C-alpha atoms as one frame of an Amber mdcrd trajectory, in Angstrom:
protein
  82.847  86.019 106.319  82.942  85.903 102.536  81.052  89.135 101.912  82.780
  92.480 101.307  83.680  94.801 104.185  84.373  98.541 104.197  87.395  99.315
 106.403  87.961 103.047 106.477  88.567 104.111 102.882  89.268 100.546 101.746
  86.751  98.019 100.497  87.887  94.486 101.316  86.622  91.688  99.084  85.907
  89.582 102.187  86.539  89.443 105.946  89.439  86.986 105.746  92.606  88.488
 107.212  96.053  86.961 106.853  98.089  87.824 109.926 101.682  88.997 109.823
 104.227  86.220 109.378 107.927  86.807 109.123 109.639  84.612 106.554 113.119
  86.188 106.940 113.374  86.639 103.176 114.551  90.230 102.845 118.158  90.721
 101.785 120.750  91.476 104.510 120.153  95.234 104.048 116.489  94.601 105.026
 115.223  95.338 101.510 112.141  93.399 100.398 112.886  91.350  97.274 111.359
  89.275  94.486 110.830  86.273  96.758 108.680  88.429  99.012 106.808  89.837
  96.021 105.987  86.330  94.855 104.944  85.292  98.384 102.461  88.153  98.787
 101.051  87.736  95.271 100.418  84.052  96.117  98.686  85.048  99.372  96.550
  87.573  97.487  95.477  84.950  94.958  94.610  82.705  97.903  91.676  84.955
  98.652  92.558  86.971 101.760  90.636  90.245 101.937  93.386  91.880 103.979
  97.054  90.940 104.263  99.089  92.273 107.183 102.711  92.578 106.042 105.811
  90.919 107.436 106.388  90.746 111.130 109.600  92.324 112.229 110.575  94.309
 115.272 111.116  97.963 115.952 113.306  98.145 119.012 113.641 101.429 120.869
 115.850 102.299 123.814 114.071  99.898 126.121 113.492  96.210 125.300 109.766
  96.575 125.999 109.507  99.215 123.221 108.759  96.604 120.595 105.911  96.343
 118.164 105.053  94.043 115.300 105.365  95.796 111.964 108.098  96.315 109.428
 111.318  97.740 110.781 110.637 101.442 110.645 114.106 102.691 111.496 117.582
 101.272 111.473 118.592 100.461 115.014 118.808  96.755 115.631 116.659  93.651
 115.335 116.852  90.145 116.605 115.499  88.857 113.300 117.943  88.441 110.453
 116.712  89.457 106.978 113.549  91.096 108.318 112.150  93.730 105.912 112.576
  97.387 106.737 110.957 100.597 105.585 113.398 103.329 106.689 115.322 103.779
 103.412 114.115 104.853  99.983 115.296 101.533  98.499 113.096  99.659 100.984
 110.129 101.945 100.356 110.477 101.407  96.598 110.633  97.648  97.068 107.532
  97.614  99.306 105.721  99.736  96.697 106.322  97.001  94.083 104.737  94.496
  96.467 101.730  96.640  97.390 101.149  97.529  93.737 101.124  93.822  92.843
  98.535  92.890  95.434
């Protein structure tokens, strides 16, 4: 559990995985912010070998077309302030977070 693990091209420091948790902390335009940066840096310092990012919903034409990930396109979501990744501003904000952890 505490030993390193190779996962594809990544080497994880251990086998501890933090699952996706939505904290509804993105700004109303679904842009990740400093609060989220601090949250993920804290989780990283806590020792997780792999952190799965925020849980949000991608909703397609049919209600059953949902998946847990960041919002990947602007359509609609039932979760307010969930982080997205369809705009350049969102991508840039996520990059700050991934660079920090």
